[in-house]
Backbone bond lengths (Angstrom), bond angles and torsions (degrees), N, CA, C in turn:
res aa  C-N    CA-C-N  psi(-1)  N-CA   C-N-CA  omega(-1)  CA-C   N-CA-C  phi
1 M - - - 1.447 - - 1.518 111.17 -
2 K 1.377 115.39 -41.77 1.456 119.16 179.45 1.515 111.00 -65.03
3 S 1.323 118.12 -38.03 1.465 120.64 -177.16 1.534 110.69 -68.21
4 I 1.305 119.30 -35.33 1.460 121.65 177.39 1.533 109.54 -66.00
5 K 1.329 115.88 -41.32 1.459 121.32 177.31 1.526 109.93 -60.42
6 H 1.319 116.31 -45.04 1.466 121.02 -179.93 1.528 111.07 -64.04
7 I 1.307 116.91 -39.95 1.467 120.66 179.15 1.531 110.29 -64.88
8 I 1.313 116.95 -42.13 1.467 120.66 179.17 1.527 110.14 -64.59
9 I 1.313 117.44 -45.11 1.466 121.60 179.60 1.522 110.25 -63.85
10 L 1.322 117.47 -45.04 1.465 121.67 -179.89 1.537 110.87 -63.18
11 T 1.325 116.75 -43.64 1.463 120.94 178.57 1.526 110.38 -62.60
12 S 1.324 117.69 -42.83 1.460 121.86 178.66 1.520 111.04 -61.81
13 M 1.321 116.13 -43.19 1.471 120.53 -179.83 1.526 111.02 -64.87
14 L 1.329 117.33 -40.08 1.461 120.38 178.34 1.525 111.57 -65.84
15 M 1.324 116.69 -39.45 1.457 120.08 178.74 1.524 110.88 -65.44
16 I 1.323 117.83 -41.48 1.464 121.68 177.99 1.524 110.28 -64.43
17 A 1.324 116.88 -43.85 1.463 120.85 179.61 1.529 111.25 -62.95
18 A 1.316 117.06 -41.96 1.466 120.81 179.90 1.524 110.87 -64.98
19 T 1.319 117.37 -39.52 1.460 121.44 178.39 1.520 110.51 -66.91
20 A 1.326 117.86 -40.53 1.462 121.74 -179.20 1.520 111.92 -67.22
21 C 1.322 118.29 -30.07 1.459 122.25 -178.15 1.522 112.89 -84.46
22 K 1.304 117.37 -13.54 1.458 120.85 -177.69 1.523 109.83 -66.07
23 K 1.344 117.41 128.13 1.458 122.25 -179.29 1.510 109.86 -93.23
24 E 1.309 115.26 153.70 1.459 122.21 176.26 1.520 107.62 -72.81
25 S 1.311 117.89 113.54 1.457 121.29 -174.97 1.518 113.43 -90.97
26 N 1.328 118.31 -14.52 1.452 119.28 -176.61 1.527 113.13 -99.68
27 S 1.336 118.12 13.56 1.453 119.09 178.12 1.520 109.21 -72.77
28 K 1.319 116.30 136.93 1.457 122.64 -177.70 1.516 109.33 -105.61
29 S 1.320 115.48 155.78 1.453 120.63 179.42 1.526 110.51 -80.03
30 I 1.329 114.86 169.27 1.458 121.53 176.55 1.524 107.72 -116.38
31 I 1.330 116.45 123.12 1.455 122.59 177.53 1.525 107.20 -83.97
32 Q 1.335 117.42 122.57 1.455 122.79 -178.87 1.529 109.64 -96.15
33 L 1.327 117.81 122.90 1.455 122.78 177.81 1.527 109.39 -125.10
34 N 1.347 115.50 154.44 1.459 120.62 175.13 1.525 108.65 -146.38
35 G 1.309 117.62 -169.78 1.453 121.76 -177.17 1.513 114.30 -58.43
36 L 1.322 118.22 -27.05 1.465 121.60 178.42 1.526 111.86 -69.65
37 D 1.318 117.00 -17.27 1.468 121.48 -179.75 1.529 112.34 -91.47
38 N 1.324 117.35 4.69 1.459 121.96 179.85 1.526 110.33 -58.90
39 G 1.335 116.05 133.32 1.453 121.64 177.08 1.513 115.10 85.85
40 K 1.296 117.61 7.63 1.464 121.25 -178.13 1.521 111.57 -95.99
41 S 1.317 114.28 168.89 1.451 122.46 172.43 1.528 106.97 -109.80
42 V 1.327 116.28 128.48 1.455 121.86 -174.67 1.517 109.43 -116.49
43 M 1.330 117.03 129.59 1.465 122.33 176.70 1.531 108.81 -101.37
44 V 1.326 116.44 129.32 1.461 121.69 176.79 1.524 108.89 -136.27
45 T 1.305 115.46 167.84 1.462 120.43 175.92 1.521 109.26 -107.78
46 Q 1.291 115.83 160.34 1.462 121.39 179.08 1.526 109.50 -56.28
47 G 1.325 116.75 131.87 1.463 122.01 -179.92 1.508 113.62 92.49
48 E 1.321 117.72 -16.45 1.459 120.87 179.64 1.523 109.63 -71.64
49 K 1.325 116.26 151.50 1.455 121.68 -179.11 1.526 110.12 -106.29
50 I 1.330 115.25 149.19 1.459 122.67 178.04 1.519 107.35 -121.87
51 N 1.324 116.59 121.37 1.447 122.96 -179.75 1.527 107.77 -110.37
52 I 1.333 117.84 118.23 1.461 122.28 -180.00 1.525 108.03 -111.67
53 T 1.333 117.01 123.90 1.456 122.57 177.86 1.524 108.76 -118.15
54 L 1.323 116.34 122.27 1.457 121.83 178.96 1.523 109.73 -127.65
55 G 1.332 115.95 142.15 1.456 120.35 175.33 1.518 109.71 -63.75
56 N 1.325 116.47 136.02 1.458 120.60 179.85 1.529 108.74 -71.22
57 P 1.355 118.05 125.31 1.462 121.94 -174.56 1.530 114.22 -85.19
58 G 1.324 117.53 21.63 1.462 121.61 -175.83 1.515 114.28 -60.47
59 D 1.335 118.55 -24.66 1.465 119.94 -179.06 1.524 111.86 -66.46
60 G 1.322 118.69 -22.53 1.465 122.35 176.83 1.521 112.16 -97.83
61 G 1.322 116.21 8.76 1.454 119.87 -179.43 1.517 113.10 84.17
62 Y 1.318 117.39 6.34 1.469 121.53 -179.17 1.525 110.63 -90.05
63 V 1.296 115.01 154.08 1.471 122.04 171.35 1.517 107.79 -131.10
64 F 1.320 116.23 149.66 1.455 118.96 176.11 1.512 108.87 -66.70
65 G 1.314 114.69 134.50 1.459 120.56 -179.51 1.502 109.99 -98.68
66 S 1.302 115.18 -119.40 1.458 119.98 -176.14 1.522 110.57 -96.99
67 W 1.306 114.60 164.88 1.458 121.64 172.46 1.510 106.27 -126.70
68 Q 1.324 115.28 134.01 1.454 120.60 -177.51 1.524 109.68 -114.93
69 Y 1.321 115.21 138.89 1.459 122.55 178.42 1.523 107.22 -167.47
70 D 1.312 116.18 162.99 1.462 121.79 177.11 1.528 107.83 -83.88
71 S 1.327 116.69 109.40 1.463 120.66 -175.39 1.527 113.34 -70.91
72 S 1.332 117.91 -8.46 1.461 118.70 174.12 1.534 110.67 -85.17
73 I 1.342 117.08 -16.56 1.466 122.79 -179.81 1.534 111.07 -102.97
74 L 1.343 116.34 -41.24 1.467 122.26 -177.60 1.519 110.18 -122.68
75 Q 1.314 115.39 148.99 1.461 121.19 176.18 1.523 108.14 -122.14
76 L 1.336 117.06 129.38 1.458 121.11 174.36 1.520 108.25 -80.54
77 N 1.334 116.08 116.58 1.462 120.67 179.52 1.525 111.42 -86.74
78 S 1.352 115.62 -40.15 1.461 118.74 -178.52 1.519 110.89 -162.53
79 H 1.315 114.48 156.72 1.463 123.34 171.12 1.519 105.66 -138.67
80 I 1.336 116.15 118.06 1.460 119.81 -178.89 1.521 110.26 -128.17
81 R 1.309 115.29 153.10 1.465 122.08 173.24 1.515 107.62 -101.72
82 V 1.327 115.87 132.38 1.460 121.64 -179.88 1.525 107.02 -110.66
83 T 1.315 116.42 120.55 1.457 120.25 -179.63 1.525 110.06 -71.57
84 P 1.337 117.37 152.86 1.463 119.69 -179.34 1.531 111.02 -64.46
85 T 1.322 115.49 146.67 1.467 119.63 179.57 1.522 111.50 -77.52
86 N 1.331 116.78 -31.13 1.462 120.99 178.96 1.529 107.91 -111.51
87 T 1.318 117.14 100.86 1.464 121.61 -175.44 1.524 112.87 -77.43
88 S 1.321 118.12 -4.97 1.466 119.77 179.67 1.528 112.29 -83.87
89 I 1.321 118.32 -9.00 1.466 121.39 178.70 1.528 108.48 -83.25
90 V 1.335 114.97 117.36 1.467 120.39 -179.32 1.526 109.32 -69.94
91 G 1.317 116.57 134.59 1.458 121.35 176.88 1.515 114.90 87.65
92 D 1.333 118.12 -0.98 1.466 120.08 178.18 1.523 108.58 -88.97
93 F 1.326 115.96 110.96 1.453 121.32 -179.32 1.526 111.70 -100.91
94 G 1.325 117.14 12.82 1.456 120.19 179.32 1.512 111.63 81.08
95 S 1.311 116.64 -147.27 1.464 121.57 -178.18 1.525 109.80 -146.07
96 D 1.308 114.61 165.57 1.458 122.31 174.31 1.515 107.73 -118.70
97 V 1.329 115.82 144.88 1.463 121.41 -176.90 1.531 108.89 -130.57
98 W 1.331 115.13 128.54 1.468 122.42 176.46 1.522 107.52 -113.93
99 L 1.323 116.62 138.31 1.459 121.59 176.74 1.525 108.36 -122.75
100 F 1.334 115.69 119.85 1.453 123.18 179.46 1.525 109.84 -115.12
101 T 1.325 116.52 155.09 1.461 122.98 172.43 1.522 108.57 -120.94
102 A 1.339 116.16 134.36 1.468 121.74 176.01 1.525 108.11 -77.21
103 L 1.329 116.61 118.86 1.466 121.22 -174.21 1.517 113.61 -87.83
104 K 1.345 116.23 -45.08 1.464 119.13 -175.84 1.523 108.96 -154.91
105 S 1.310 116.21 168.27 1.464 121.77 -179.69 1.519 110.27 -61.03
106 G 1.323 114.34 142.13 1.455 120.03 178.82 1.511 110.61 152.37
107 K 1.318 115.35 -169.76 1.456 121.88 -176.53 1.528 108.37 -133.52
108 S 1.335 116.70 134.37 1.452 120.84 -179.53 1.520 110.05 -139.69
109 A 1.332 115.69 134.33 1.458 119.38 167.23 1.523 106.18 -72.63
110 L 1.321 116.61 144.72 1.461 122.02 178.37 1.518 106.92 -134.08
111 S 1.323 117.01 111.80 1.456 119.66 -178.01 1.520 111.11 -134.38
112 I 1.342 114.24 150.65 1.458 122.22 179.73 1.521 106.62 -129.62
113 T 1.332 116.60 130.09 1.456 120.44 -177.87 1.526 111.11 -108.81
114 V 1.343 114.14 160.66 1.463 121.91 171.47 1.521 106.75 -126.47
115 S 1.322 115.63 155.91 1.462 118.98 178.58 1.526 109.91 -143.86
116 R 1.335 113.43 153.31 1.465 121.00 174.22 1.520 105.25 -135.36
117 G 1.295 115.75 110.11 1.455 119.48 -172.93 1.515 109.48 78.29
118 S 1.301 115.87 -170.81 1.458 118.96 -175.64 1.522 113.23 -87.63
119 A 1.342 118.24 -21.01 1.465 119.82 -173.53 1.521 114.27 -102.58
120 E 1.291 118.08 -20.58 1.463 120.89 -172.78 1.534 111.37 -97.83
121 I 1.331 116.98 95.54 1.469 122.10 179.24 1.520 108.08 -117.32
122 Q 1.335 115.80 130.82 1.457 121.38 179.72 1.516 109.63 -130.52
123 T 1.323 114.67 149.49 1.458 119.27 174.58 1.522 108.07 -84.87
124 E 1.311 116.15 120.69 1.461 122.84 -178.33 1.531 111.20 -90.27
125 F 1.328 116.37 -31.80 1.463 121.51 -175.51 1.518 107.53 -150.19
126 A 1.340 116.81 131.72 1.464 120.76 177.92 1.520 109.05 -149.44
127 D 1.306 116.64 116.90 1.465 123.44 176.81 1.519 109.23 -129.83
128 T 1.299 115.13 164.79 1.449 121.80 170.56 1.516 107.23 -108.97
129 V 1.323 117.03 126.99 1.454 122.19 -179.93 1.524 108.36 -108.01
130 K 1.323 115.59 123.48 1.459 121.61 176.27 1.521 108.39 -109.90
131 V 1.315 115.88 120.19 1.468 121.43 -179.66 1.509 108.86 -102.52
132 Q 1.331 116.65 125.52 1.464 122.10 178.86 1.508 110.91 -92.74
């Protein structure tokens, strides 16, 4: 009777240990892009994330405007403003970060604009994203 109890306990412990050691196999990487990647073509796989970090152009009077992309290919997960770490630097407005997820195979232009006033609109970042 004791040996059956021990076998059941040992089997249970092994099953728990095996479950705890199992790694998440479907986690996708995050592609990091910044202003130096402007004008490039980026290849990603379905489910992969794209993180774009750009310096905030507020020191020139600009603000980030719109971002264009094919919403059937890419999904915008978030857009956040990151304040500068050193507030004593004049003209440092921090950065903005966009996080996208590749939804399905296809090709999408991805661009982010800045504007100063109502007439002055410029493209700050423009890439082509190809999802496999």
